PDB file of N, CA, C and O in Angstrom:
ATOM      1  N   UNK A   1      11.607  29.671  49.591  1.00  0.00           N
ATOM      2  CA  UNK A   1      10.655  29.866  48.533  1.00  0.00           C
ATOM      3  C   UNK A   1      11.373  29.942  47.191  1.00  0.00           C
ATOM      4  O   UNK A   1      12.325  30.709  47.047  1.00  0.00           O
ATOM      5  N   UNK A   2      10.942  29.177  46.229  1.00  0.00           N
ATOM      6  CA  UNK A   2      11.538  29.187  44.906  1.00  0.00           C
ATOM      7  C   UNK A   2      11.126  30.458  44.176  1.00  0.00           C
ATOM      8  O   UNK A   2       9.969  30.878  44.198  1.00  0.00           O
ATOM      9  N   UNK A   3      12.099  31.036  43.545  1.00  0.00           N
ATOM     10  CA  UNK A   3      11.827  32.243  42.760  1.00  0.00           C
ATOM     11  C   UNK A   3      11.255  31.932  41.349  1.00  0.00           C
ATOM     12  O   UNK A   3      11.843  31.157  40.596  1.00  0.00           O
ATOM     13  N   UNK A   4      10.150  32.523  41.023  1.00  0.00           N
ATOM     14  CA  UNK A   4       9.549  32.338  39.705  1.00  0.00           C
ATOM     15  C   UNK A   4       9.353  33.744  39.108  1.00  0.00           C
ATOM     16  O   UNK A   4       9.336  34.760  39.803  1.00  0.00           O
ATOM     17  N   UNK A   5       9.212  33.730  37.810  1.00  0.00           N
ATOM     18  CA  UNK A   5       9.120  35.049  37.084  1.00  0.00           C
ATOM     19  C   UNK A   5       7.864  35.742  37.492  1.00  0.00           C
ATOM     20  O   UNK A   5       6.828  35.122  37.731  1.00  0.00           O
ATOM     21  N   UNK A   6       7.974  37.052  37.568  1.00  0.00           N
ATOM     22  CA  UNK A   6       6.860  37.966  37.860  1.00  0.00           C
ATOM     23  C   UNK A   6       6.376  38.543  36.571  1.00  0.00           C
ATOM     24  O   UNK A   6       7.115  39.252  35.887  1.00  0.00           O
ATOM     25  N   UNK A   7       5.149  38.255  36.224  1.00  0.00           N
ATOM     26  CA  UNK A   7       4.632  38.796  34.938  1.00  0.00           C
ATOM     27  C   UNK A   7       4.518  40.306  34.922  1.00  0.00           C
ATOM     28  O   UNK A   7       4.501  40.900  33.843  1.00  0.00           O
ATOM     29  N   UNK A   8       4.439  40.952  36.079  1.00  0.00           N
ATOM     30  CA  UNK A   8       4.299  42.377  36.117  1.00  0.00           C
ATOM     31  C   UNK A   8       5.595  43.129  35.934  1.00  0.00           C
ATOM     32  O   UNK A   8       5.596  44.314  35.601  1.00  0.00           O
ATOM     33  N   UNK A   9       6.678  42.452  36.147  1.00  0.00           N
ATOM     34  CA  UNK A   9       7.975  43.190  36.069  1.00  0.00           C
ATOM     35  C   UNK A   9       8.274  43.847  34.796  1.00  0.00           C
ATOM     36  O   UNK A   9       8.801  44.959  34.844  1.00  0.00           O
ATOM     37  N   UNK A  10       7.998  43.286  33.607  1.00  0.00           N
ATOM     38  CA  UNK A  10       8.285  44.012  32.387  1.00  0.00           C
ATOM     39  C   UNK A  10       7.527  45.339  32.289  1.00  0.00           C
ATOM     40  O   UNK A  10       8.080  46.308  31.768  1.00  0.00           O
ATOM     41  N   UNK A  11       6.294  45.419  32.767  1.00  0.00           N
ATOM     42  CA  UNK A  11       5.499  46.601  32.767  1.00  0.00           C
ATOM     43  C   UNK A  11       6.083  47.662  33.744  1.00  0.00           C
ATOM     44  O   UNK A  11       6.076  48.864  33.477  1.00  0.00           O
ATOM     45  N   UNK A  12       6.586  47.144  34.886  1.00  0.00           N
ATOM     46  CA  UNK A  12       7.212  48.032  35.879  1.00  0.00           C
ATOM     47  C   UNK A  12       8.535  48.630  35.272  1.00  0.00           C
ATOM     48  O   UNK A  12       8.807  49.822  35.419  1.00  0.00           O
ATOM     49  N   UNK A  13       9.289  47.820  34.634  1.00  0.00           N
ATOM     50  CA  UNK A  13      10.535  48.308  34.016  1.00  0.00           C
ATOM     51  C   UNK A  13      10.212  49.293  32.926  1.00  0.00           C
ATOM     52  O   UNK A  13      10.917  50.293  32.794  1.00  0.00           O
ATOM     53  N   UNK A  14       9.204  49.068  32.153  1.00  0.00           N
ATOM     54  CA  UNK A  14       8.756  50.022  31.102  1.00  0.00           C
ATOM     55  C   UNK A  14       8.350  51.342  31.750  1.00  0.00           C
ATOM     56  O   UNK A  14       8.701  52.405  31.238  1.00  0.00           O
ATOM     57  N   UNK A  15       7.644  51.302  32.828  1.00  0.00           N
ATOM     58  CA  UNK A  15       7.173  52.474  33.582  1.00  0.00           C
ATOM     59  C   UNK A  15       8.427  53.261  34.099  1.00  0.00           C
ATOM     60  O   UNK A  15       8.517  54.481  33.957  1.00  0.00           O
ATOM     61  N   UNK A  16       9.327  52.549  34.665  1.00  0.00           N
ATOM     62  CA  UNK A  16      10.559  53.216  35.236  1.00  0.00           C
ATOM     63  C   UNK A  16      11.458  53.774  34.166  1.00  0.00           C
ATOM     64  O   UNK A  16      12.085  54.813  34.373  1.00  0.00           O
ATOM     65  N   UNK A  17      11.541  53.118  33.028  1.00  0.00           N
ATOM     66  CA  UNK A  17      12.338  53.632  31.884  1.00  0.00           C
ATOM     67  C   UNK A  17      11.728  54.950  31.364  1.00  0.00           C
ATOM     68  O   UNK A  17      12.424  55.900  31.007  1.00  0.00           O
ATOM     69  N   UNK A  18      10.401  54.942  31.347  1.00  0.00           N
ATOM     70  CA  UNK A  18       9.685  56.164  30.895  1.00  0.00           C
ATOM     71  C   UNK A  18       9.982  57.350  31.853  1.00  0.00           C
ATOM     72  O   UNK A  18      10.257  58.479  31.446  1.00  0.00           O
ATOM     73  N   UNK A  19       9.903  57.002  33.142  1.00  0.00           N
ATOM     74  CA  UNK A  19      10.164  58.016  34.197  1.00  0.00           C
ATOM     75  C   UNK A  19      11.599  58.498  34.111  1.00  0.00           C
ATOM     76  O   UNK A  19      11.876  59.681  34.309  1.00  0.00           O
ATOM     77  N   UNK A  20      12.501  57.597  33.821  1.00  0.00           N
ATOM     78  CA  UNK A  20      13.955  57.957  33.645  1.00  0.00           C
ATOM     79  C   UNK A  20      14.088  58.954  32.457  1.00  0.00           C
ATOM     80  O   UNK A  20      14.829  59.934  32.535  1.00  0.00           O
ATOM     81  N   UNK A  21      13.384  58.685  31.413  1.00  0.00           N
ATOM     82  CA  UNK A  21      13.450  59.605  30.249  1.00  0.00           C
ATOM     83  C   UNK A  21      12.863  60.943  30.590  1.00  0.00           C
ATOM     84  O   UNK A  21      13.395  61.964  30.153  1.00  0.00           O
ATOM     85  N   UNK A  22      11.775  60.993  31.361  1.00  0.00           N
ATOM     86  CA  UNK A  22      11.228  62.273  31.787  1.00  0.00           C
ATOM     87  C   UNK A  22      12.236  62.972  32.739  1.00  0.00           C
ATOM     88  O   UNK A  22      12.424  64.185  32.650  1.00  0.00           O
ATOM     89  N   UNK A  23      12.852  62.239  33.607  1.00  0.00           N
ATOM     90  CA  UNK A  23      13.830  62.854  34.508  1.00  0.00           C
ATOM     91  C   UNK A  23      14.977  63.520  33.751  1.00  0.00           C
ATOM     92  O   UNK A  23      15.415  64.613  34.111  1.00  0.00           O
ATOM     93  N   UNK A  24      15.474  62.835  32.667  1.00  0.00           N
ATOM     94  CA  UNK A  24      16.560  63.420  31.878  1.00  0.00           C
ATOM     95  C   UNK A  24      16.047  64.732  31.237  1.00  0.00           C
ATOM     96  O   UNK A  24      16.769  65.725  31.158  1.00  0.00           O
ATOM     97  N   UNK A  25      14.795  64.701  30.790  1.00  0.00           N
ATOM     98  CA  UNK A  25      14.320  65.915  30.121  1.00  0.00           C
ATOM     99  C   UNK A  25      14.077  67.034  31.126  1.00  0.00           C
ATOM    100  O   UNK A  25      14.083  68.198  30.723  1.00  0.00           O
ATOM    101  N   UNK A  26      13.865  66.756  32.395  1.00  0.00           N
ATOM    102  CA  UNK A  26      13.773  67.747  33.426  1.00  0.00           C
ATOM    103  C   UNK A  26      15.126  68.407  33.656  1.00  0.00           C
ATOM    104  O   UNK A  26      15.202  69.617  33.870  1.00  0.00           O
ATOM    105  N   UNK A  27      16.222  67.591  33.611  1.00  0.00           N
ATOM    106  CA  UNK A  27      17.540  68.232  33.723  1.00  0.00           C
ATOM    107  C   UNK A  27      17.783  69.173  32.554  1.00  0.00           C
ATOM    108  O   UNK A  27      18.358  70.246  32.738  1.00  0.00           O
ATOM    109  N   UNK A  28      17.367  68.799  31.382  1.00  0.00           N
ATOM    110  CA  UNK A  28      17.470  69.707  30.184  1.00  0.00           C
ATOM    111  C   UNK A  28      16.636  71.001  30.401  1.00  0.00           C
ATOM    112  O   UNK A  28      17.039  72.098  30.015  1.00  0.00           O
ATOM    113  N   UNK A  29      15.481  70.820  31.024  1.00  0.00           N
ATOM    114  CA  UNK A  29      14.623  72.012  31.249  1.00  0.00           C
ATOM    115  C   UNK A  29      15.339  72.967  32.187  1.00  0.00           C
ATOM    116  O   UNK A  29      15.366  74.176  31.961  1.00  0.00           O
ATOM    117  N   UNK A  30      15.921  72.406  33.247  1.00  0.00           N
ATOM    118  CA  UNK A  30      16.700  73.289  34.183  1.00  0.00           C
ATOM    119  C   UNK A  30      17.810  73.948  33.512  1.00  0.00           C
ATOM    120  O   UNK A  30      18.025  75.149  33.681  1.00  0.00           O
ATOM    121  N   UNK A  31      18.553  73.185  32.726  1.00  0.00           N
ATOM    122  CA  UNK A  31      19.769  73.750  32.050  1.00  0.00           C
ATOM    123  C   UNK A  31      19.313  74.827  31.046  1.00  0.00           C
ATOM    124  O   UNK A  31      20.035  75.794  30.806  1.00  0.00           O
ATOM    125  N   UNK A  32      18.115  74.658  30.464  1.00  0.00           N
ATOM    126  CA  UNK A  32      17.598  75.652  29.514  1.00  0.00           C
ATOM    127  C   UNK A  32      16.854  76.794  30.243  1.00  0.00           C
ATOM    128  O   UNK A  32      16.268  77.665  29.600  1.00  0.00           O
ATOM    129  N   UNK A  33      16.885  76.778  31.578  1.00  0.00           N
ATOM    130  CA  UNK A  33      16.316  77.853  32.372  1.00  0.00           C
ATOM    131  C   UNK A  33      14.796  78.013  32.102  1.00  0.00           C
ATOM    132  O   UNK A  33      14.265  79.119  32.008  1.00  0.00           O
ATOM    133  N   UNK A  34      14.149  76.870  31.988  1.00  0.00           N
ATOM    134  CA  UNK A  34      12.675  76.930  31.793  1.00  0.00           C
ATOM    135  C   UNK A  34      12.082  77.398  33.183  1.00  0.00           C
ATOM    136  O   UNK A  34      12.734  77.345  34.225  1.00  0.00           O
ATOM    137  N   UNK A  35      10.827  77.846  33.100  1.00  0.00           N
ATOM    138  CA  UNK A  35      10.177  78.325  34.354  1.00  0.00           C
ATOM    139  C   UNK A  35      10.141  77.262  35.420  1.00  0.00           C
ATOM    140  O   UNK A  35       9.952  76.080  35.134  1.00  0.00           O
ATOM    141  N   UNK A  36      10.322  77.689  36.649  1.00  0.00           N
ATOM    142  CA  UNK A  36      10.319  76.737  37.781  1.00  0.00           C
ATOM    143  C   UNK A  36       9.045  76.006  37.892  1.00  0.00           C
ATOM    144  O   UNK A  36       9.047  74.820  38.220  1.00  0.00           O
ATOM    145  N   UNK A  37       7.938  76.657  37.634  1.00  0.00           N
ATOM    146  CA  UNK A  37       6.593  75.983  37.721  1.00  0.00           C
ATOM    147  C   UNK A  37       6.548  74.795  36.755  1.00  0.00           C
ATOM    148  O   UNK A  37       6.044  73.731  37.113  1.00  0.00           O
ATOM    149  N   UNK A  38       7.083  74.969  35.500  1.00  0.00           N
ATOM    150  CA  UNK A  38       7.077  73.868  34.540  1.00  0.00           C
ATOM    151  C   UNK A  38       7.928  72.736  35.051  1.00  0.00           C
ATOM    152  O   UNK A  38       7.536  71.572  34.970  1.00  0.00           O
ATOM    153  N   UNK A  39       9.089  73.067  35.578  1.00  0.00           N
ATOM    154  CA  UNK A  39      10.002  72.049  36.141  1.00  0.00           C
ATOM    155  C   UNK A  39       9.335  71.297  37.279  1.00  0.00           C
ATOM    156  O   UNK A  39       9.339  70.067  37.327  1.00  0.00           O
ATOM    157  N   UNK A  40       8.772  72.059  38.182  1.00  0.00           N
ATOM    158  CA  UNK A  40       8.095  71.447  39.340  1.00  0.00           C
ATOM    159  C   UNK A  40       6.957  70.500  38.915  1.00  0.00           C
ATOM    160  O   UNK A  40       6.767  69.438  39.509  1.00  0.00           O
ATOM    161  N   UNK A  41       6.223  70.894  37.903  1.00  0.00           N
ATOM    162  CA  UNK A  41       5.098  70.029  37.378  1.00  0.00           C
ATOM    163  C   UNK A  41       5.657  68.768  36.846  1.00  0.00           C
ATOM    164  O   UNK A  41       5.089  67.704  37.091  1.00  0.00           O
ATOM    165  N   UNK A  42       6.794  68.821  36.093  1.00  0.00           N
ATOM    166  CA  UNK A  42       7.364  67.586  35.566  1.00  0.00           C
ATOM    167  C   UNK A  42       7.954  66.742  36.652  1.00  0.00           C
ATOM    168  O   UNK A  42       7.859  65.515  36.615  1.00  0.00           O
ATOM    169  N   UNK A  43       8.581  67.398  37.647  1.00  0.00           N
ATOM    170  CA  UNK A  43       9.087  66.605  38.746  1.00  0.00           C
ATOM    171  C   UNK A  43       7.998  65.850  39.510  1.00  0.00           C
ATOM    172  O   UNK A  43       8.201  64.725  39.968  1.00  0.00           O
ATOM    173  N   UNK A  44       6.861  66.487  39.631  1.00  0.00           N
ATOM    174  CA  UNK A  44       5.677  65.836  40.271  1.00  0.00           C
ATOM    175  C   UNK A  44       5.246  64.669  39.465  1.00  0.00           C
ATOM    176  O   UNK A  44       4.902  63.631  40.030  1.00  0.00           O
ATOM    177  N   UNK A  45       5.245  64.784  38.166  1.00  0.00           N
ATOM    178  CA  UNK A  45       4.836  63.698  37.302  1.00  0.00           C
ATOM    179  C   UNK A  45       5.817  62.478  37.396  1.00  0.00           C
ATOM    180  O   UNK A  45       5.390  61.324  37.399  1.00  0.00           O
ATOM    181  N   UNK A  46       7.140  62.781  37.471  1.00  0.00           N
ATOM    182  CA  UNK A  46       8.106  61.691  37.632  1.00  0.00           C
ATOM    183  C   UNK A  46       7.928  61.037  39.012  1.00  0.00           C
ATOM    184  O   UNK A  46       7.969  59.812  39.132  1.00  0.00           O
ATOM    185  N   UNK A  47       7.732  61.859  40.046  1.00  0.00           N
ATOM    186  CA  UNK A  47       7.531  61.334  41.402  1.00  0.00           C
ATOM    187  C   UNK A  47       6.291  60.442  41.471  1.00  0.00           C
ATOM    188  O   UNK A  47       6.299  59.421  42.159  1.00  0.00           O
ATOM    189  N   UNK A  48       5.236  60.819  40.768  1.00  0.00           N
ATOM    190  CA  UNK A  48       4.018  59.984  40.737  1.00  0.00           C
ATOM    191  C   UNK A  48       4.247  58.712  40.005  1.00  0.00           C
ATOM    192  O   UNK A  48       3.735  57.664  40.399  1.00  0.00           O
ATOM    193  N   UNK A  49       5.056  58.779  38.874  1.00  0.00           N
ATOM    194  CA  UNK A  49       5.289  57.575  38.131  1.00  0.00           C
ATOM    195  C   UNK A  49       6.139  56.552  38.929  1.00  0.00           C
ATOM    196  O   UNK A  49       5.907  55.345  38.862  1.00  0.00           O
ATOM    197  N   UNK A  50       7.107  57.064  39.667  1.00  0.00           N
ATOM    198  CA  UNK A  50       7.950  56.168  40.486  1.00  0.00           C
ATOM    199  C   UNK A  50       7.120  55.584  41.620  1.00  0.00           C
ATOM    200  O   UNK A  50       7.219  54.396  41.926  1.00  0.00           O
ATOM    201  N   UNK A  51       6.276  56.456  42.260  1.00  0.00           N
ATOM    202  CA  UNK A  51       5.436  55.927  43.322  1.00  0.00           C
ATOM    203  C   UNK A  51       4.503  54.778  42.814  1.00  0.00           C
ATOM    204  O   UNK A  51       4.286  53.762  43.475  1.00  0.00           O
ATOM    205  N   UNK A  52       3.974  55.030  41.586  1.00  0.00           N
ATOM    206  CA  UNK A  52       3.087  54.027  41.021  1.00  0.00           C
ATOM    207  C   UNK A  52       3.824  52.716  40.722  1.00  0.00           C
ATOM    208  O   UNK A  52       3.280  51.627  40.904  1.00  0.00           O
ATOM    209  N   UNK A  53       5.045  52.843  40.271  1.00  0.00           N
ATOM    210  CA  UNK A  53       5.836  51.620  39.960  1.00  0.00           C
ATOM    211  C   UNK A  53       6.135  50.911  41.260  1.00  0.00           C
ATOM    212  O   UNK A  53       6.108  49.681  41.307  1.00  0.00           O
ATOM    213  N   UNK A  54       6.423  51.664  42.337  1.00  0.00           N
ATOM    214  CA  UNK A  54       6.700  51.030  43.641  1.00  0.00           C
ATOM    215  C   UNK A  54       5.449  50.330  44.190  1.00  0.00           C
ATOM    216  O   UNK A  54       5.565  49.249  44.767  1.00  0.00           O
ATOM    217  N   UNK A  55       4.267  50.913  44.026  1.00  0.00           N
ATOM    218  CA  UNK A  55       3.073  50.295  44.508  1.00  0.00           C
ATOM    219  C   UNK A  55       2.813  48.988  43.713  1.00  0.00           C
ATOM    220  O   UNK A  55       2.437  47.968  44.291  1.00  0.00           O
ATOM    221  N   UNK A  56       3.013  49.040  42.435  1.00  0.00           N
ATOM    222  CA  UNK A  56       2.795  47.886  41.598  1.00  0.00           C
ATOM    223  C   UNK A  56       3.740  46.757  42.026  1.00  0.00           C
ATOM    224  O   UNK A  56       3.336  45.598  42.116  1.00  0.00           O
ATOM    225  N   UNK A  57       5.003  47.113  42.288  1.00  0.00           N
ATOM    226  CA  UNK A  57       5.999  46.051  42.683  1.00  0.00           C
ATOM    227  C   UNK A  57       5.586  45.480  44.025  1.00  0.00           C
ATOM    228  O   UNK A  57       5.610  44.261  44.196  1.00  0.00           O
ATOM    229  N   UNK A  58       5.210  46.307  44.978  1.00  0.00           N
ATOM    230  CA  UNK A  58       4.836  45.787  46.313  1.00  0.00           C
ATOM    231  C   UNK A  58       3.544  44.982  46.191  1.00  0.00           C
ATOM    232  O   UNK A  58       3.458  43.891  46.754  1.00  0.00           O
ATOM    233  N   UNK A  59       2.551  45.476  45.485  1.00  0.00           N
ATOM    234  CA  UNK A  59       1.344  44.665  45.305  1.00  0.00           C
ATOM    235  C   UNK A  59       1.654  43.328  44.617  1.00  0.00           C
ATOM    236  O   UNK A  59       1.077  42.310  44.999  1.00  0.00           O
ATOM    237  N   UNK A  60       2.523  43.297  43.642  1.00  0.00           N
ATOM    238  CA  UNK A  60       2.916  42.089  42.949  1.00  0.00           C
ATOM    239  C   UNK A  60       3.573  41.119  43.937  1.00  0.00           C
ATOM    240  O   UNK A  60       3.316  39.915  43.936  1.00  0.00           O
ATOM    241  N   UNK A  61       4.432  41.701  44.777  1.00  0.00           N
ATOM    242  CA  UNK A  61       5.084  40.866  45.817  1.00  0.00           C
ATOM    243  C   UNK A  61       4.111  40.242  46.704  1.00  0.00           C
ATOM    244  O   UNK A  61       4.220  39.057  47.018  1.00  0.00           O
ATOM    245  N   UNK A  62       3.121  41.022  47.142  1.00  0.00           N
ATOM    246  CA  UNK A  62       2.105  40.450  48.042  1.00  0.00           C
ATOM    247  C   UNK A  62       1.319  39.359  47.278  1.00  0.00           C
ATOM    248  O   UNK A  62       1.132  38.255  47.789  1.00  0.00           O
ATOM    249  N   UNK A  63       0.886  39.664  46.108  1.00  0.00           N
ATOM    250  CA  UNK A  63       0.092  38.722  45.330  1.00  0.00           C
ATOM    251  C   UNK A  63       0.832  37.488  44.913  1.00  0.00           C
ATOM    252  O   UNK A  63       0.270  36.393  44.916  1.00  0.00           O
ATOM    253  N   UNK A  64       2.074  37.643  44.556  1.00  0.00           N
ATOM    254  CA  UNK A  64       2.820  36.558  43.962  1.00  0.00           C
ATOM    255  C   UNK A  64       3.683  35.824  44.971  1.00  0.00           C
ATOM    256  O   UNK A  64       3.599  34.600  45.074  1.00  0.00           O
ATOM    257  N   UNK A  65       4.534  36.565  45.740  1.00  0.00           N
ATOM    258  CA  UNK A  65       5.450  35.916  46.648  1.00  0.00           C
ATOM    259  C   UNK A  65       4.821  35.446  47.981  1.00  0.00           C
ATOM    260  O   UNK A  65       5.058  34.329  48.443  1.00  0.00           O
ATOM    261  N   UNK A  66       4.052  36.299  48.547  1.00  0.00           N
ATOM    262  CA  UNK A  66       3.449  35.940  49.849  1.00  0.00           C
ATOM    263  C   UNK A  66       2.452  34.909  49.774  1.00  0.00           C
ATOM    264  O   UNK A  66       2.361  34.079  50.678  1.00  0.00           O
ATOM    265  N   UNK A  67       1.664  34.892  48.731  1.00  0.00           N
ATOM    266  CA  UNK A  67       0.605  33.883  48.548  1.00  0.00           C
ATOM    267  C   UNK A  67       1.231  32.514  48.321  1.00  0.00           C
ATOM    268  O   UNK A  67       0.662  31.493  48.707  1.00  0.00           O
ATOM    269  N   UNK A  68       2.399  32.497  47.695  1.00  0.00           N
ATOM    270  CA  UNK A  68       3.105  31.241  47.423  1.00  0.00           C
ATOM    271  C   UNK A  68       4.030  30.788  48.529  1.00  0.00           C
ATOM    272  O   UNK A  68       4.597  29.698  48.451  1.00  0.00           O
ATOM    273  N   UNK A  69       4.196  31.614  49.573  1.00  0.00           N
ATOM    274  CA  UNK A  69       5.156  31.255  50.653  1.00  0.00           C
ATOM    275  C   UNK A  69       4.639  30.025  51.296  1.00  0.00           C
ATOM    276  O   UNK A  69       5.450  29.221  51.755  1.00  0.00           O
ATOM    277  N   UNK A  70       3.333  29.798  51.374  1.00  0.00           N
ATOM    278  CA  UNK A  70       2.804  28.612  52.005  1.00  0.00           C
ATOM    279  C   UNK A  70       3.328  27.302  51.396  1.00  0.00           C
ATOM    280  O   UNK A  70       3.435  26.272  52.062  1.00  0.00           O
ATOM    281  N   UNK A  71       3.647  27.395  50.100  1.00  0.00           N
ATOM    282  CA  UNK A  71       4.216  26.278  49.407  1.00  0.00           C
ATOM    283  C   UNK A  71       5.613  25.980  49.801  1.00  0.00           C
ATOM    284  O   UNK A  71       6.055  24.837  49.689  1.00  0.00           O
ATOM    285  N   UNK A  72       6.323  26.954  50.255  1.00  0.00           N
ATOM    286  CA  UNK A  72       7.733  26.856  50.542  1.00  0.00           C
ATOM    287  C   UNK A  72       7.990  26.874  52.069  1.00  0.00           C
ATOM    288  O   UNK A  72       7.763  25.879  52.758  1.00  0.00           O
ATOM    289  N   UNK A  73       8.467  28.024  52.575  1.00  0.00           N
ATOM    290  CA  UNK A  73       8.837  28.117  53.984  1.00  0.00           C
ATOM    291  C   UNK A  73       7.659  28.242  54.949  1.00  0.00           C
ATOM    292  O   UNK A  73       7.827  28.071  56.156  1.00  0.00           O
ATOM    293  N   UNK A  74       6.485  28.535  54.432  1.00  0.00           N
ATOM    294  CA  UNK A  74       5.293  28.648  55.267  1.00  0.00           C
ATOM    295  C   UNK A  74       4.879  29.979  55.681  1.00  0.00           C
ATOM    296  O   UNK A  74       5.512  30.957  55.284  1.00  0.00           O
ATOM    297  N   UNK A  75       3.855  30.103  56.454  1.00  0.00           N
ATOM    298  CA  UNK A  75       3.302  31.360  56.906  1.00  0.00           C
ATOM    299  C   UNK A  75       4.279  32.303  57.617  1.00  0.00           C
ATOM    300  O   UNK A  75       4.242  33.514  57.399  1.00  0.00           O
ATOM    301  N   UNK A  76       5.113  31.775  58.429  1.00  0.00           N
ATOM    302  CA  UNK A  76       6.039  32.633  59.173  1.00  0.00           C
ATOM    303  C   UNK A  76       6.968  33.357  58.178  1.00  0.00           C
ATOM    304  O   UNK A  76       7.241  34.537  58.399  1.00  0.00           O
ATOM    305  N   UNK A  77       7.445  32.760  57.150  1.00  0.00           N
ATOM    306  CA  UNK A  77       8.260  33.401  56.113  1.00  0.00           C
ATOM    307  C   UNK A  77       7.492  34.432  55.439  1.00  0.00           C
ATOM    308  O   UNK A  77       8.023  35.510  55.170  1.00  0.00           O
ATOM    309  N   UNK A  78       6.223  34.171  55.133  1.00  0.00           N
ATOM    310  CA  UNK A  78       5.337  35.172  54.496  1.00  0.00           C
ATOM    311  C   UNK A  78       5.161  36.402  55.347  1.00  0.00           C
ATOM    312  O   UNK A  78       5.198  37.530  54.857  1.00  0.00           O
ATOM    313  N   UNK A  79       4.968  36.170  56.633  1.00  0.00           N
ATOM    314  CA  UNK A  79       4.857  37.282  57.557  1.00  0.00           C
ATOM    315  C   UNK A  79       6.147  38.153  57.629  1.00  0.00           C
ATOM    316  O   UNK A  79       6.076  39.382  57.663  1.00  0.00           O
ATOM    317  N   UNK A  80       7.249  37.521  57.648  1.00  0.00           N
ATOM    318  CA  UNK A  80       8.557  38.182  57.679  1.00  0.00           C
ATOM    319  C   UNK A  80       8.777  38.982  56.417  1.00  0.00           C
ATOM    320  O   UNK A  80       9.260  40.113  56.457  1.00  0.00           O
ATOM    321  N   UNK A  81       8.416  38.380  55.294  1.00  0.00           N
ATOM    322  CA  UNK A  81       8.575  39.106  54.028  1.00  0.00           C
ATOM    323  C   UNK A  81       7.568  40.300  53.966  1.00  0.00           C
ATOM    324  O   UNK A  81       7.935  41.363  53.466  1.00  0.00           O
ATOM    325  N   UNK A  82       6.374  40.153  54.437  1.00  0.00           N
ATOM    326  CA  UNK A  82       5.449  41.255  54.444  1.00  0.00           C
ATOM    327  C   UNK A  82       5.968  42.383  55.322  1.00  0.00           C
ATOM    328  O   UNK A  82       5.947  43.545  54.916  1.00  0.00           O
ATOM    329  N   UNK A  83       6.428  42.053  56.513  1.00  0.00           N
ATOM    330  CA  UNK A  83       7.011  43.106  57.356  1.00  0.00           C
ATOM    331  C   UNK A  83       8.207  43.817  56.669  1.00  0.00           C
ATOM    332  O   UNK A  83       8.356  45.035  56.767  1.00  0.00           O
ATOM    333  N   UNK A  84       9.031  43.045  55.993  1.00  0.00           N
ATOM    334  CA  UNK A  84      10.193  43.643  55.372  1.00  0.00           C
ATOM    335  C   UNK A  84       9.746  44.607  54.259  1.00  0.00           C
ATOM    336  O   UNK A  84      10.271  45.718  54.192  1.00  0.00           O
ATOM    337  N   UNK A  85       8.827  44.239  53.409  1.00  0.00           N
ATOM    338  CA  UNK A  85       8.418  45.097  52.290  1.00  0.00           C
ATOM    339  C   UNK A  85       7.517  46.225  52.659  1.00  0.00           C
ATOM    340  O   UNK A  85       7.488  47.262  51.996  1.00  0.00           O
ATOM    341  N   UNK A  86       6.746  46.017  53.770  1.00  0.00           N
ATOM    342  CA  UNK A  86       5.763  47.073  54.164  1.00  0.00           C
ATOM    343  C   UNK A  86       6.379  48.325  54.601  1.00  0.00           C
ATOM    344  O   UNK A  86       5.715  49.361  54.596  1.00  0.00           O
ATOM    345  N   UNK A  87       7.681  48.304  55.003  1.00  0.00           N
ATOM    346  CA  UNK A  87       8.334  49.589  55.364  1.00  0.00           C
ATOM    347  C   UNK A  87       8.587  50.494  54.185  1.00  0.00           C
ATOM    348  O   UNK A  87       8.934  51.659  54.378  1.00  0.00           O
ATOM    349  N   UNK A  88       8.425  50.001  52.966  1.00  0.00           N
ATOM    350  CA  UNK A  88       8.646  50.803  51.740  1.00  0.00           C
ATOM    351  C   UNK A  88       7.361  51.313  51.227  1.00  0.00           C
ATOM    352  O   UNK A  88       7.385  52.102  50.282  1.00  0.00           O
ATOM    353  N   UNK A  89       6.215  50.938  51.763  1.00  0.00           N
ATOM    354  CA  UNK A  89       4.931  51.321  51.267  1.00  0.00           C
ATOM    355  C   UNK A  89       4.739  52.770  51.378  1.00  0.00           C
ATOM    356  O   UNK A  89       3.687  53.284  50.998  1.00  0.00           O
TER     357      UNK A  89
END
């Protein structure tokens, strides 16, 4: 299968960069001895952001790569790719 650009990747990168910034601020919160409830709340937000980015990436892969597999290696390759990525869902 030929690799083509994914239009969703810039948005996913932006989402992950934002989560990375939040994660760095959580480290600062811990070092500043902020209340554990506040830290846990921010950790949950980062976890949700990363999970959302992962879902977007997997959905993009299904929409973009698997749909186009028929043009390349065919349905068997699409099935193998789906099995490979589904373990990360």
